[in-house]
C-alpha positions in Angstrom: 105.0 -42.8 -44.6 107.3 -42.0 -41.7 106.8 -38.5 -40.3 108.9 -36.0 -38.5 110.5 -37.0 -35.2 108.9 -35.0 -32.4 107.7 -37.7 -30.0 109.9 -37.6 -26.9 112.2 -40.6 -26.3 110.9 -40.4 -22.7 107.6 -42.0 -24.0 109.7 -44.9 -25.5 111.4 -45.4 -22.1 108.1 -45.5 -20.3 106.8 -48.0 -22.8 109.8 -50.2 -22.3 109.0 -50.5 -18.6 106.2 -52.9 -19.7 108.8 -55.2 -21.1 110.8 -55.0 -17.8 107.6 -55.7 -15.8 106.9 -58.9 -17.7 110.6 -59.9 -18.1 110.6 -59.8 -21.9 113.5 -58.7 -24.0 112.4 -55.7 -26.2 115.4 -55.8 -28.6 113.4 -57.3 -31.6 110.6 -54.8 -31.1 113.0 -51.9 -31.0 114.6 -53.2 -34.2 111.3 -53.4 -36.0 110.5 -49.8 -34.9 114.0 -48.7 -36.1 114.9 -47.3 -32.7 118.6 -47.6 -32.1 119.8 -48.5 -28.6 122.0 -45.3 -28.5 118.9 -43.2 -28.9 117.4 -44.4 -25.7 120.3 -42.9 -23.8 119.6 -39.4 -25.1 117.8 -37.3 -22.6 116.1 -35.1 -25.2 116.0 -37.6 -28.0 112.9 -37.9 -30.2 111.3 -40.5 -32.4 108.5 -40.3 -35.0 104.9 -41.2 -34.2 105.3 -44.1 -36.7 108.2 -45.5 -34.6 106.2 -45.3 -31.4 103.1 -46.7 -33.1 105.1 -49.7 -34.3 106.8 -50.3 -31.0 103.5 -50.1 -29.1 101.9 -52.5 -31.5 104.7 -55.0 -31.1 104.6 -54.6 -27.3 100.8 -55.1 -27.1 101.0 -58.3 -29.1 104.2 -59.7 -27.6 103.2 -59.0 -24.0 99.5 -59.7 -24.6 98.7 -56.4 -22.8 97.0 -53.5 -24.6 97.5 -51.4 -21.4 101.3 -51.8 -21.7 101.7 -52.7 -18.1 99.9 -49.7 -16.7 97.2 -51.6 -14.8 97.3 -54.3 -12.1 96.1 -56.8 -14.6 96.6 -57.3 -18.3 94.1 -56.1 -20.9 94.6 -59.0 -23.4 95.1 -58.3 -27.1 91.8 -57.4 -28.6 90.4 -55.7 -25.5 90.1 -52.2 -27.1 88.6 -53.6 -30.3 86.0 -55.2 -28.2 85.2 -51.9 -26.6 85.0 -50.2 -29.9 82.8 -52.9 -31.4 80.4 -52.4 -28.5 80.1 -48.7 -29.3 79.5 -49.1 -33.1 75.8 -49.6 -32.8 75.3 -46.3 -30.9 73.1 -43.7 -32.6 75.5 -40.8 -31.8 78.8 -40.0 -30.2 77.4 -39.3 -26.8 75.9 -42.8 -26.5 79.1 -44.3 -27.9 81.4 -42.6 -25.4 79.1 -43.5 -22.5 79.3 -47.1 -23.6 83.1 -46.9 -24.0 83.5 -45.4 -20.5 81.2 -47.9 -18.8 82.9 -50.9 -20.5 86.4 -49.6 -19.8 85.6 -49.2 -16.2 84.6 -52.9 -16.1 88.0 -53.9 -17.5 90.1 -52.2 -14.8 89.5 -50.3 -11.6 93.0 -48.7 -11.6 91.5 -45.7 -13.3 87.9 -44.4 -13.5 86.6 -42.8 -16.7 83.5 -40.6 -16.9 81.7 -38.4 -19.3 80.1 -35.1 -18.1 78.1 -32.4 -19.7 78.1 -28.8 -18.3 76.4 -26.1 -20.3 78.0 -26.2 -23.8 81.0 -28.3 -22.8 81.4 -32.1 -22.7 84.3 -33.5 -20.6 85.8 -36.9 -20.5 87.6 -37.2 -17.1 90.1 -39.8 -16.0 90.6 -40.3 -12.3 93.5 -42.4 -11.1 93.3 -44.9 -8.3 96.6 -46.6 -8.6 99.2 -46.1 -11.3 103.0 -46.7 -11.3 104.4 -43.1 -11.0 107.0 -43.9 -13.6 104.5 -45.0 -16.2 101.8 -42.6 -15.3 102.4 -39.8 -17.8 102.5 -42.2 -20.8 99.4 -43.9 -19.6 97.4 -40.8 -19.3 98.6 -39.3 -22.5 97.9 -42.5 -24.5 94.4 -43.0 -23.0 93.3 -39.5 -23.7 94.8 -39.6 -27.2 93.0 -42.9 -27.8 89.6 -41.6 -26.6 90.0 -38.5 -28.8 91.0 -40.5 -31.9 88.2 -43.0 -31.4 85.7 -40.2 -31.1 86.9 -38.6 -34.3 86.8 -41.9 -36.2 83.3 -42.9 -35.0 81.8 -39.7 -36.4 84.2 -39.2 -39.2 85.0 -35.7 -38.1 87.6 -33.7 -36.3 86.5 -33.0 -32.7 88.3 -29.8 -31.7 89.4 -29.8 -28.1 88.4 -26.9 -25.9 90.9 -27.9 -23.2 93.1 -30.8 -22.1 94.4 -31.1 -18.5 96.9 -33.3 -16.8 97.4 -33.8 -13.0 101.2 -33.4 -13.1 103.7 -30.5 -13.6 104.7 -29.6 -17.1 107.4 -32.2 -18.1 110.7 -31.4 -19.8 109.1 -32.3 -23.1 106.0 -30.2 -22.6 106.4 -28.5 -26.0 105.2 -31.6 -27.7 101.8 -31.6 -26.0 100.2 -29.0 -28.3 101.1 -31.3 -31.2 99.5 -34.3 -29.4 96.4 -32.4 -28.4 95.0 -29.7 -30.8 93.7 -27.3 -28.1 94.9 -25.5 -24.9 96.8 -27.9 -22.6 97.1 -27.3 -18.9 99.3 -29.0 -16.3 98.8 -29.3 -12.5 95.1 -30.1 -12.7 93.1 -32.3 -10.3 92.9 -35.1 -12.8 93.4 -35.9 -16.5 90.6 -34.7 -18.8 89.7 -33.4 -22.2 86.8 -31.1 -23.1 85.0 -30.3 -26.3 81.9 -28.6 -27.6 78.9 -30.6 -26.4 77.2 -30.5 -29.8 79.7 -33.1 -31.1 78.0 -35.6 -28.8 74.9 -35.4 -31.1 76.8 -36.3 -34.3 75.7 -39.6 -35.6 78.1 -42.6 -35.6 79.1 -43.2 -39.2 81.1 -46.4 -38.8 80.0 -50.0 -38.9 81.6 -53.5 -38.5 82.9 -53.4 -42.1 84.7 -50.1 -41.4 86.1 -51.6 -38.1 87.5 -54.6 -40.0 89.1 -52.3 -42.5 90.6 -50.3 -39.6 92.0 -53.3 -37.6 95.4 -53.6 -39.4 96.2 -50.0 -38.5 94.0 -49.4 -35.4 96.8 -47.7 -33.5 96.8 -45.0 -36.1 93.7 -43.6 -34.3 96.1 -42.4 -31.6 98.3 -40.5 -34.1 96.1 -39.6 -37.1 94.7 -36.1 -37.1 91.3 -35.6 -38.6 90.9 -32.6 -40.8 87.2 -32.5 -41.6 85.1 -30.8 -39.0 81.4 -31.5 -39.6 80.4 -28.7 -37.2 82.8 -26.1 -38.5 80.2 -24.0 -40.2 78.0 -23.9 -37.1 81.0 -23.0 -34.9 81.9 -20.1 -37.2 78.3 -18.9 -37.2 78.2 -19.0 -33.4 81.5 -17.1 -33.0 80.2 -14.4 -35.4 77.0 -14.1 -33.5 78.6 -14.1 -30.0 81.7 -12.1 -30.8 81.0 -9.6 -33.6 84.4 -8.2 -33.2 86.0 -11.5 -34.2 85.0 -11.3 -37.8 88.4 -11.5 -39.5 89.8 -14.8 -40.7 92.8 -14.4 -38.3 90.6 -13.8 -35.3 88.2 -16.6 -36.1 91.1 -19.0 -36.8 92.7 -18.1 -33.5 89.5 -18.8 -31.6 89.1 -22.1 -33.4 92.8 -23.1 -32.9 93.6 -23.5 -36.6 95.5 -21.4 -39.1 93.5 -19.0 -41.4 94.5 -21.1 -44.4 93.2 -24.2 -42.8 90.0 -22.4 -41.8 89.3 -21.4 -45.4 90.2 -24.8 -46.8 87.9 -26.7 -44.3 85.0 -24.3 -45.0 85.4 -24.9 -48.7 85.4 -28.7 -48.1 82.0 -28.2 -46.3 80.7 -26.2 -49.3 80.8 -22.8 -47.5 83.0 -19.7 -47.4 83.8 -17.3 -44.7 82.2 -14.4 -46.6 78.9 -16.3 -47.2 78.7 -17.2 -43.5 79.4 -13.6 -42.5 76.7 -12.4 -44.9 74.1 -14.9 -43.5 74.8 -13.9 -39.9 74.8 -10.1 -40.7 71.6 -10.5 -42.6 69.9 -12.3 -39.7 71.1 -9.8 -37.2 70.1 -6.8 -39.3 66.6 -8.1 -40.0 66.2 -8.7 -36.3 67.3 -5.2 -35.3 65.2 -3.5 -38.0 62.1 -5.5 -37.1 62.4 -5.7 -33.3 64.0 -2.3 -32.4 63.7 1.3 -33.2 67.5 1.9 -33.6 68.4 4.2 -36.5 69.7 2.5 -39.6 73.1 3.9 -39.1 73.3 2.2 -35.6 72.1 -1.1 -37.1 74.8 -0.9 -39.7 77.5 -0.4 -37.1 76.0 -3.1 -34.9 76.2 -5.8 -37.6 79.8 -4.9 -38.6 79.5 -2.3 -41.4 81.6 0.9 -41.2 78.9 3.1 -42.7 75.2 3.3 -43.5 75.8 3.4 -47.3 77.7 0.1 -47.6 75.2 -1.5 -45.2 72.2 -0.3 -47.3 73.8 -1.6 -50.5 74.5 -5.1 -49.0 71.0 -5.2 -47.4 69.3 -4.5 -50.7 71.3 -7.3 -52.3 70.2 -9.7 -49.5 66.5 -8.8 -49.5 65.7 -6.7 -52.5 64.7 -3.8 -50.3 66.5 -1.0 -48.6 66.7 -1.1 -44.8 64.2 1.7 -44.4 61.8 0.2 -46.9 62.1 -3.2 -45.2 61.2 -1.6 -41.8 58.3 0.4 -43.3 56.8 -2.6 -45.1 56.9 -4.9 -42.1 58.4 -7.7 -44.3 58.5 -11.0 -42.5 61.8 -12.2 -41.0 
């Protein structure tokens, strides 16, 4: 299915520089991608992700360079599948990404990839050593998209991005970047990088060689296909409710998670949960902790866990535990 045209024609022109570098005529590839020559001349023209995917696939095979001319030497057809196959036997995403980074750095020294953990954030950084300035943007965008897509595919889960950074000023087509990268995008950084919750590194790799063989005919779709299922969504919602009690509405939580409220409800349902059930679990845990570990009046406990008055809190607490808050505190019931 061919999608909406939002991909800037500038990316197509950057890709065609690979044909010029190797002295190959791109006409046949452009025809197969259904990109008319007149479109190339439009400063603000756009193509669909399908068209760019087809053109990139044709170029990689025809030029025998999966790096599309970015690096000082070719990455022959099959190089990235080789990297992916080497990561398949990893126990979790963290090991898989470290293998990917290490092996990619063996293929070229024009860029250096690294994976870092700092607190609750994991970051894949891309430091340039030598890139053609005219091809640089498309190279960095494609490599980060590729790493993100591969990560999602390996664990069969969306991996929401906390931040994405690029070491250049915002381009004329900067409006497309939030579409390409689901998370805050920043320009003018020290180097290209993407960051996400460190807990995703612990997710088990769910793919095997059979899954890879099935993927091969459409491997480039990893760069453009959005993953909707988030295997850590319930945990992330719980943490937000614990850390930010004020962000308890669907709108506030969805904004913090960079999704729409409708998407939030749908994805929670797919994970067998609901926003209200998670709220109740978090409130129950917080209320029990405050009743057992502090001397705060029941009314203050009610307000602290998000209830507007003591009566509604007492009714909910009785439904959760079978006891009123005061009776629970007196009885010393276990947490």
